[in-house]
Each structure stands twice: as C-alpha cells, then as structure tokens.
LOTI-318852 format. One record per residue: residue in three letters; x, y, z of N, C-alpha, C, CB in turn. Coordinates in pm, whole numbers, padded with zeros to 5 digits, always signed. Atoms other than C-alpha are relative to their C-alpha. Last residue first. Glycine has a CB too. Layout:
% residues N
+-------+--------+--------+--------+--------+--------+--------+--------+--------+--------+--------+--------+--------+
: tikol :    n_u :    n_v :    n_w :   ca_u :   ca_v :   ca_w :    c_u :    c_v :    c_w :   cb_u :   cb_v :   cb_w :
+-------+--------+--------+--------+--------+--------+--------+--------+--------+--------+--------+--------+--------+
:   Ala :      X :      Y :      Z :      X :      Y :      Z :      X :      Y :      Z :      X :      Y :      Z :
...
+-------+--------+--------+--------+--------+--------+--------+--------+--------+--------+--------+--------+--------+
***
This chain:
% residues 113
+-------+--------+--------+--------+--------+--------+--------+--------+--------+--------+--------+--------+--------+
: tikol :    n_u :    n_v :    n_w :   ca_u :   ca_v :   ca_w :    c_u :    c_v :    c_w :   cb_u :   cb_v :   cb_w :
+-------+--------+--------+--------+--------+--------+--------+--------+--------+--------+--------+--------+--------+
:   Leu : -00038 : -00122 : +00062 : -00975 : -01581 : -00407 : +00143 : +00029 : +00039 : -00094 : +00114 : +00039 :
:   Gln : -00112 : -00032 : -00111 : -01092 : -01924 : -00291 : +00054 : +00119 : -00129 : +00136 : -00165 : +00066 :
:   Trp : -00126 : -00058 : +00075 : -01431 : -02001 : -00477 : +00110 : +00060 : +00072 : -00039 : +00101 : -00088 :
:   Asp : -00111 : +00064 : -00051 : -01668 : -02156 : -00255 : +00107 : +00017 : -00053 : -00010 : -00112 : +00006 :
:   Asp : -00028 : -00015 : -00165 : -01965 : -01922 : -00275 : +00136 : -00067 : +00030 : -00124 : -00082 : +00099 :
:   Ser : -00148 : -00039 : -00020 : -01914 : -01903 : -00668 : +00024 : +00009 : +00164 : +00034 : +00154 : -00079 :
:   Ala : -00086 : +00075 : +00078 : -02221 : -02116 : -00801 : +00118 : +00070 : +00053 : -00024 : -00001 : -00159 :
:   Gln : -00017 : +00141 : -00050 : -02452 : -01967 : -00481 : +00107 : -00074 : -00116 : -00166 : -00083 : +00011 :
:   Arg : -00043 : +00015 : -00160 : -02354 : -01627 : -00566 : +00006 : -00127 : +00032 : -00094 : +00063 : +00106 :
:   Ala : -00152 : -00029 : +00017 : -02404 : -01662 : -00943 : +00069 : -00006 : +00114 : +00031 : +00127 : -00054 :
:   Arg : -00026 : +00149 : +00080 : -02781 : -01819 : -00904 : +00188 : +00025 : +00022 : -00080 : -00006 : -00224 :
:   Arg : +00004 : +00119 : -00101 : -02833 : -01534 : -00648 : +00044 : -00103 : -00047 : -00118 : -00035 : +00050 :
:   Val : -00108 : -00021 : -00096 : -02717 : -01268 : -00918 : -00003 : -00107 : +00136 : -00012 : +00158 : +00049 :
:   Leu : -00141 : +00022 : +00051 : -02936 : -01446 : -01181 : +00107 : +00038 : +00100 : +00025 : +00082 : -00129 :
:   Gln : -00019 : +00189 : -00001 : -03241 : -01462 : -00970 : +00136 : -00026 : -00044 : -00112 : -00098 : -00123 :
:   Leu : -00036 : +00033 : -00175 : -03192 : -01056 : -00863 : -00014 : -00152 : -00017 : -00130 : +00075 : +00142 :
:   Val : -00152 : -00042 : -00032 : -03153 : -01003 : -01242 : +00036 : -00026 : +00146 : +00027 : +00160 : -00028 :
:   Ser : -00099 : +00117 : +00063 : -03479 : -01206 : -01345 : +00161 : +00036 : +00023 : -00028 : -00014 : -00178 :
:   Asp : +00011 : +00139 : -00048 : -03647 : -01005 : -01085 : +00073 : -00103 : -00056 : -00120 : -00039 : -00008 :
:   Ala : -00071 : +00009 : -00097 : -03538 : -00676 : -01222 : +00003 : -00137 : +00085 : -00034 : +00104 : +00067 :
:   Asp : +00085 : -00001 : -00111 : -03643 : -00741 : -01573 : +00046 : -00018 : +00123 : -00087 : -00080 : -00012 :
:   Ala : +00031 : +00170 : -00048 : -03360 : -00670 : -01810 : -00119 : +00008 : +00101 : +00150 : -00085 : +00091 :
:   Glu : -00094 : +00053 : -00069 : -03374 : -00311 : -01942 : -00041 : -00149 : +00040 : +00029 : +00089 : +00111 :
:   Pro : +00055 : +00031 : -00133 : -03599 : -00229 : -02244 : +00131 : -00072 : +00068 : -00146 : -00101 : -00008 :
:   Arg : +00002 : +00160 : -00006 : -03405 : -00101 : -02577 : -00042 : -00015 : +00138 : +00150 : -00084 : -00031 :
:   Glu : +00010 : +00046 : +00148 : -03421 : +00254 : -02679 : -00051 : -00160 : -00017 : +00154 : +00018 : -00071 :
:   Gly : +00155 : +00023 : -00023 : -03447 : +00397 : -02322 : -00057 : -00069 : -00129 : -00083 : +00149 : +00028 :
:   Ala : +00052 : -00142 : +00040 : -03101 : +00604 : -02358 : -00180 : -00058 : -00018 : +00095 : +00075 : -00179 :
:   Ser : -00021 : -00110 : -00120 : -02906 : +00362 : -02117 : -00120 : +00088 : -00050 : +00170 : +00092 : +00007 :
:   Val : +00067 : +00007 : -00117 : -03065 : +00065 : -02293 : +00008 : +00110 : +00094 : +00037 : -00106 : +00059 :
:   Ala : +00133 : +00021 : +00025 : -02960 : +00162 : -02638 : -00084 : -00008 : +00105 : -00017 : -00101 : -00066 :
:   Arg : +00065 : -00141 : +00025 : -02626 : +00295 : -02507 : -00136 : -00017 : -00026 : +00061 : +00079 : -00119 :
:   Tyr : -00017 : -00089 : -00129 : -02535 : -00055 : -02375 : -00066 : +00106 : -00018 : +00135 : +00041 : +00039 :
:   Leu : +00128 : +00074 : -00071 : -02663 : -00224 : -02709 : -00007 : +00051 : +00131 : +00008 : -00164 : +00012 :
:   Asp : +00140 : -00049 : +00044 : -02428 : -00004 : -02908 : -00138 : -00046 : +00077 : -00015 : -00045 : -00143 :
:   Ala : +00026 : -00152 : -00035 : -02156 : -00088 : -02700 : -00124 : +00066 : -00028 : +00090 : +00080 : -00064 :
:   Val : +00001 : -00009 : -00094 : -02207 : -00467 : -02767 : -00029 : +00143 : +00080 : +00088 : -00057 : +00009 :
:   Arg : +00150 : -00045 : -00008 : -02228 : -00386 : -03132 : -00030 : -00012 : +00139 : -00106 : -00090 : -00089 :
:   Trp : +00002 : -00141 : -00025 : -01845 : -00409 : -03129 : -00115 : +00040 : +00038 : +00036 : +00075 : -00100 :
:   Ser : -00139 : -00057 : -00049 : -01852 : -00805 : -03087 : -00031 : +00156 : +00038 : +00128 : -00013 : -00130 :
:   Glu : -00109 : +00025 : +00106 : -02194 : -00920 : -03190 : +00105 : +00081 : +00069 : -00034 : +00050 : -00164 :
:   Thr : -00131 : +00023 : -00091 : -02443 : -00894 : -02885 : +00144 : -00035 : -00094 : -00035 : -00142 : +00109 :
:   Ala : -00044 : -00096 : -00092 : -02688 : -00702 : -03082 : +00115 : -00017 : +00076 : -00090 : +00021 : +00081 :
:   Pro : -00091 : -00089 : +00085 : -02725 : -00965 : -03353 : +00051 : +00130 : +00085 : -00086 : +00051 : -00136 :
:   Asp : +00029 : -00146 : -00036 : -02898 : -01178 : -03087 : +00103 : +00070 : -00103 : +00031 : +00040 : +00175 :
:   Ser : +00124 : -00031 : +00060 : -02915 : -01559 : -03186 : -00048 : +00158 : +00023 : -00104 : -00102 : +00060 :
:   Gly : -00004 : -00003 : +00122 : -02555 : -01621 : -03141 : -00148 : +00053 : -00072 : +00047 : -00135 : -00035 :
:   His : +00102 : +00067 : +00024 : -02574 : -01464 : -02778 : +00000 : -00021 : -00161 : -00118 : +00070 : +00060 :
:   Arg : +00067 : -00011 : +00153 : -02267 : -01332 : -02685 : -00069 : -00128 : -00041 : +00116 : +00029 : -00119 :
:   Pro : +00001 : +00103 : +00067 : -02218 : -01271 : -02293 : -00050 : +00010 : -00160 : -00073 : -00082 : +00077 :
:   Ile : +00103 : -00012 : +00097 : -02028 : -00994 : -02202 : -00049 : -00108 : -00067 : +00035 : +00079 : -00088 :
:   Leu : +00021 : +00115 : +00061 : -01772 : -01004 : -01921 : -00133 : -00016 : -00038 : +00040 : -00099 : +00073 :
:   His : +00140 : +00022 : +00009 : -01659 : -00666 : -01829 : -00009 : -00126 : -00072 : -00077 : +00113 : -00067 :
:   Leu : +00018 : +00060 : +00161 : -01341 : -00607 : -01697 : -00124 : -00060 : +00020 : +00120 : -00119 : -00066 :
:   His : +00104 : +00121 : +00022 : -01321 : -00329 : -01442 : +00023 : -00059 : -00117 : -00147 : +00038 : -00001 :
:   Phe : +00008 : +00116 : +00087 : -00990 : -00155 : -01353 : -00128 : -00079 : +00030 : +00124 : -00091 : +00017 :
:   His : -00016 : +00128 : -00072 : -01015 : +00173 : -01219 : -00018 : -00101 : -00046 : -00056 : -00014 : +00088 :
:   Arg : -00158 : +00060 : +00006 : -00961 : +00512 : -01384 : +00001 : -00091 : +00089 : +00124 : +00097 : +00031 :
:   Ala : -00080 : -00008 : -00141 : -01354 : +00549 : -01406 : +00110 : -00048 : -00038 : -00051 : -00078 : +00130 :
:   Gly : +00109 : -00066 : -00084 : -01591 : +00637 : -01730 : +00084 : +00019 : +00141 : -00152 : -00104 : +00015 :
:   Glu : +00030 : -00120 : +00030 : -01271 : +00556 : -01957 : -00102 : +00062 : +00096 : -00041 : +00001 : -00130 :
:   Gly : -00092 : -00110 : -00082 : -01137 : +00242 : -01829 : -00021 : +00127 : -00034 : +00146 : -00014 : -00018 :
:   Phe : +00016 : -00104 : +00060 : -01307 : +00008 : -02101 : +00070 : +00105 : +00068 : -00124 : +00021 : -00019 :
:   Ala : -00002 : -00086 : -00096 : -01218 : -00345 : -02021 : +00030 : +00145 : -00062 : +00099 : -00048 : +00102 :
:   Ile : -00026 : -00146 : +00020 : -01365 : -00573 : -02213 : +00037 : +00084 : +00093 : -00094 : +00056 : -00043 :
:   Ala : -00039 : -00063 : -00117 : -01401 : -00994 : -02175 : +00074 : +00163 : -00055 : +00113 : -00115 : +00085 :
:   Tyr : -00116 : -00113 : +00050 : -01628 : -01118 : -02438 : +00049 : +00057 : +00131 : -00064 : +00136 : -00106 :
:   Val : +00013 : -00070 : -00098 : -01814 : -01474 : -02342 : +00106 : +00096 : -00037 : +00006 : -00071 : +00126 :
:   Arg : -00123 : -00064 : -00018 : -01902 : -01680 : -02626 : -00015 : +00067 : +00136 : +00034 : +00099 : -00118 :
:   Gln : -00092 : +00094 : +00034 : -02186 : -01933 : -02665 : +00146 : +00061 : -00017 : -00048 : -00067 : -00121 :
:   Cys : -00049 : -00077 : +00099 : -02446 : -01798 : -02432 : +00095 : -00107 : -00069 : +00069 : +00137 : +00053 :
:   Gly : +00040 : +00061 : +00106 : -02658 : -01996 : -02181 : +00054 : +00062 : -00146 : -00141 : +00001 : +00015 :
:   Cys : +00075 : -00069 : +00131 : -02669 : -01710 : -01968 : -00053 : -00089 : -00123 : +00104 : +00101 : -00067 :
:   Leu : +00139 : -00056 : -00004 : -02596 : -01904 : -01664 : -00052 : +00055 : -00060 : -00030 : +00051 : +00063 :
:   Glu : +00050 : +00085 : -00042 : -02319 : -02129 : -01809 : -00144 : +00043 : +00080 : +00100 : -00058 : +00064 :
:   Arg : +00048 : +00109 : +00095 : -02134 : -01900 : -01987 : -00150 : -00095 : +00040 : +00132 : -00105 : -00006 :
:   Val : +00098 : -00071 : +00088 : -02156 : -01658 : -01716 : -00066 : -00055 : -00134 : +00065 : +00112 : -00036 :
:   Leu : +00163 : -00018 : -00065 : -02007 : -01890 : -01493 : -00097 : +00078 : -00071 : -00002 : +00073 : +00140 :
:   Ala : +00082 : +00123 : +00008 : -01748 : -02004 : -01761 : -00130 : +00023 : +00097 : +00092 : -00135 : +00046 :
:   Ser : +00040 : -00011 : +00159 : -01620 : -01629 : -01797 : -00115 : -00151 : -00011 : +00180 : -00016 : -00127 :
:   Ser : +00110 : -00101 : +00001 : -01603 : -01607 : -01392 : -00084 : -00010 : -00163 : +00078 : +00166 : +00031 :
:   Arg : +00117 : +00039 : -00080 : -01408 : -01918 : -01355 : -00105 : +00091 : -00047 : +00021 : +00009 : +00156 :
:   Gln : +00026 : +00138 : +00064 : -01151 : -01849 : -01652 : -00140 : -00026 : +00079 : +00134 : -00130 : +00030 :
:   Leu : +00072 : -00020 : +00141 : -01131 : -01488 : -01521 : -00049 : -00125 : -00082 : +00099 : +00074 : -00095 :
:   Ile : +00178 : -00056 : +00003 : -01090 : -01589 : -01182 : -00033 : +00032 : -00113 : -00047 : +00131 : +00080 :
:   Pro : +00118 : +00090 : -00063 : -00785 : -01823 : -01254 : -00131 : +00048 : -00017 : +00012 : -00017 : +00147 :
:   Gly : +00032 : +00100 : +00070 : -00619 : -01578 : -01497 : -00091 : -00120 : +00066 : +00118 : -00041 : -00045 :
:   Leu : +00076 : -00033 : +00095 : -00625 : -01289 : -01267 : -00047 : -00110 : -00120 : +00068 : +00106 : -00048 :
:   Ala : +00136 : +00008 : -00039 : -00483 : -01407 : -00959 : -00111 : +00011 : -00115 : -00020 : +00107 : +00099 :
:   Ala : +00015 : +00133 : -00020 : -00128 : -01447 : -01070 : -00165 : -00029 : +00009 : +00084 : -00042 : +00131 :
:   Thr : -00004 : +00081 : +00084 : -00143 : -01105 : -01174 : -00020 : -00120 : -00015 : +00065 : +00009 : -00028 :
:   Glu : +00100 : -00020 : +00076 : -00260 : -00978 : -00868 : -00004 : -00074 : -00141 : -00005 : +00132 : -00011 :
:   Leu : +00105 : +00056 : -00038 : -00019 : -01148 : -00679 : -00134 : -00015 : -00071 : -00014 : +00049 : +00092 :
:   Ala : -00030 : +00122 : +00044 : +00259 : -01014 : -00894 : -00097 : -00102 : +00031 : +00117 : -00034 : +00045 :
:   Asn : -00118 : +00067 : -00074 : +00145 : -00673 : -00873 : +00015 : -00137 : -00008 : -00002 : +00024 : +00134 :
:   Phe : +00050 : +00133 : -00097 : -00121 : -00537 : -01099 : +00168 : -00034 : +00032 : -00112 : -00162 : -00102 :
:   Asp : -00020 : -00029 : -00128 : -00040 : -00176 : -01277 : +00007 : -00117 : +00138 : -00103 : +00090 : +00014 :
:   Ala : -00126 : -00038 : -00022 : -00028 : -00318 : -01627 : +00053 : +00071 : +00140 : +00021 : +00078 : -00104 :
:   Pro : -00106 : +00121 : -00008 : -00319 : -00499 : -01568 : +00132 : +00036 : -00006 : -00013 : -00098 : -00108 :
:   Gly : +00022 : +00096 : +00059 : -00539 : -00175 : -01514 : +00115 : -00090 : -00007 : -00048 : +00034 : -00106 :
:   Gly : +00079 : -00020 : +00135 : -00605 : +00158 : -01380 : -00011 : -00115 : -00095 : +00064 : +00109 : -00080 :
:   Val : -00116 : -00013 : +00125 : -00537 : +00043 : -01019 : -00069 : +00030 : -00148 : +00092 : -00159 : -00016 :
:   His : +00008 : -00109 : +00095 : -00716 : +00109 : -00680 : +00109 : -00007 : -00100 : +00004 : +00131 : +00069 :
:   Arg : -00103 : -00135 : -00020 : -00668 : -00221 : -00494 : -00059 : +00100 : -00112 : +00191 : -00038 : -00034 :
:   Leu : -00029 : -00046 : -00128 : -00962 : -00466 : -00491 : +00063 : +00108 : +00022 : +00057 : -00076 : +00059 :
:   Ser : -00114 : +00038 : -00099 : -00988 : -00498 : -00867 : -00040 : +00041 : +00130 : +00139 : +00066 : -00032 :
:   Asp : -00062 : -00110 : -00073 : -01341 : -00539 : -00997 : +00112 : -00035 : +00092 : -00098 : +00066 : +00076 :
:   Leu : -00093 : +00026 : -00102 : -01476 : -00794 : -01211 : +00050 : +00140 : +00020 : +00112 : -00109 : -00037 :
:   Ile : -00099 : -00097 : -00019 : -01806 : -00699 : -01404 : +00089 : -00055 : +00116 : -00063 : +00142 : +00028 :
:   Leu : -00075 : +00006 : -00127 : -02066 : -00971 : -01514 : +00121 : +00101 : -00008 : +00051 : -00151 : +00027 :
:   Trp : -00123 : -00115 : +00031 : -02316 : -00893 : -01796 : +00091 : +00021 : +00144 : -00079 : +00175 : -00049 :
:   Gly : -00121 : -00002 : -00074 : -02628 : -01105 : -01800 : +00129 : +00087 : -00027 : +00037 : -00120 : -00003 :
:   Met : +00002 : -00092 : -00132 : -02942 : -01178 : -01985 : +00155 : -00029 : +00074 : -00147 : -00051 : +00118 :
+-------+--------+--------+--------+--------+--------+--------+--------+--------+--------+--------+--------+--------+
***
C-alpha cells in the first residue's frame, strides 16, 4: 500500500519549466521521498511517473513495486489504478491510509525544503 505524489509549489507543466532552484531541489527531495515510500511500504522498488494529462501541473507519482503483486509491475500500475477507480479492486482501508500518512509526516517533519 502507498502511493505518494510530489506536487510542485509553483504552477508548471513539468521539469522543462523549472527554474534553477526548483531543478536543484528535485533530486534531493525525490531521493528522500522514494526512500520513504520504500521504507513505509516495504517494497523492492519505487517507480517515479509523471503523467501530466489530467491536470497541466507537475505531479510526480512515486509508486511502490511489490514483487509479490504482479499488478504493481511497471506498466500495469495504470491498470491497477483504473481497477480501483472502477470498483473492480478494493480501495485501501481508510484507517491504514491515515496511519501511513501519519508515519510519513513524522518521518519527514525535519526535512529542509
């Protein structure tokens, strides 16, 4: 379980539109955030995907890859998202999500952005 979205503070379409400060900040925050997803979700890998079609604003999705769940394989994550949206696969338990968010906030409280 877990799917983290990094959202740019300034309205930009993607990294091509970043200024120098935003460009320099992306690497460190991406590394810390990916490590946090891996730690909290217990996954083997973390995919970083920016779709950019639903909203023309930079959102970087950090998606855990669990080797035991074939639905989390590379391109299948979009199918997993659609299956949950369509009610074909259950959503994550709300209490579990809340606890995961709390743990993520506690772990990242002291990050300098």
